[in-house]
N, C-alpha and C positions, 0 to 999 in steps of 0.2 A: 642554918644556911642563910636565912633572910633577916636575921637579927630582930630588931624591934618590929619589923613588918610581919613576922611570923606569929601573930597573936591568934589564939583559938577563935576569937570572934571577929577576925579580920581587922582591917584598918581602911581608912578612906582617903580619898583625894578629890579635889575639885579640878578636874582636868580642863585644859584648853586644847582644842584640836584645830590645826590649820591644814587645809587641803589646797594644794597648788595644782592648777590645771594648765595645759599648754595646747595651743591650736592656732589655726589661722584666724585672724580677726575678720569678722564678717563686715563687709563694707557698708551694708545697710544698717546694722545695729551697733557696730563698734565693739561687739563682744566676741569672745571665743566660744562661749557657751551661753545658752539661755539661763539667766540667773534664777528664774522661777523654777526651771527643771532642776538645776543644781541644788537649790534650797530644798525642794521636795525630796530629792535623793538623800541629802544630808539629814533631813528630818527622820526618814525611815531607817537609814543605815547607821546613823550615829546617835542622834538625840533620843529617839524612841527606844533604841536598843540599850543605851548606856546611862542616860540621864536618871539620876536618883535610883540607881540599881546597885545591888551587891553583885559585882561582876562574877565573883566566884560561884554564886548561887543562881542568879537570874539570867545569865547569858550562857546558854548551853555549851557553846564552843570553848568556854573558859571554866567549865565545871571540873569536878574531881577527876584527876588523871588526864585532863586534856591540856589545852594551852595555859601556861602560867601568865596571869594578867600583868606582865611587865609593860612599861611604856613602849618598848621595842615591839612586842607582840601585838599590842593594841594598834600601833601605827601601821604595821604590816596588814593586820586584819582589816582595818578601815580602808587602807589603800586598795586591797583586793575587792572588798565589797562595793565601794564607791565606783571603782573602775568598771566592775562588771555591770552595775546598774546604769552607768553612763552609756556603755556600749549597747545594753538592752533597750535604752531609750533613744538610740540613734544620735547621741551627742557627737558633734564633730571634734570635740576636744578629748584629751586623755589626762588622767591623773599622772602627775610626775613626782609628787612628794606629799607625804603626810607627816606632820609633826604633832606629837602628843606631849604636852607639858604638864608636869605635876605641880610646878610652881615656877617662879621667875628664874630659878637657877638650875632647874633639872628638866630636861626634855630629851625625847628620842625621835629620830626621823627615819622614815623608810622611803627609799626610792630605788627603782631598778635601773 
């Protein structure tokens, strides 16, 4: 079903992830969200979870019989996790789109 990507020892990618947020611009700071907060959320929900990991083995939600680690599923998963963390931290902005790119010609985006 997955051609060359269906190797017994898996295959790898160097993903790039773009997270787009939307909200009212704060008059005092000029930002829609505190960038330090957003960076901490992205560190926990994206970098620590996926960087240098075998997604099929190291990320429980993508383990055997669970989510297939496609760009589409990764984008949706990140969208949901980052959005939830932003709400939990009282961020005034919301996530509106997450794009996960495998290379310069192949990407998937998720937005509601």
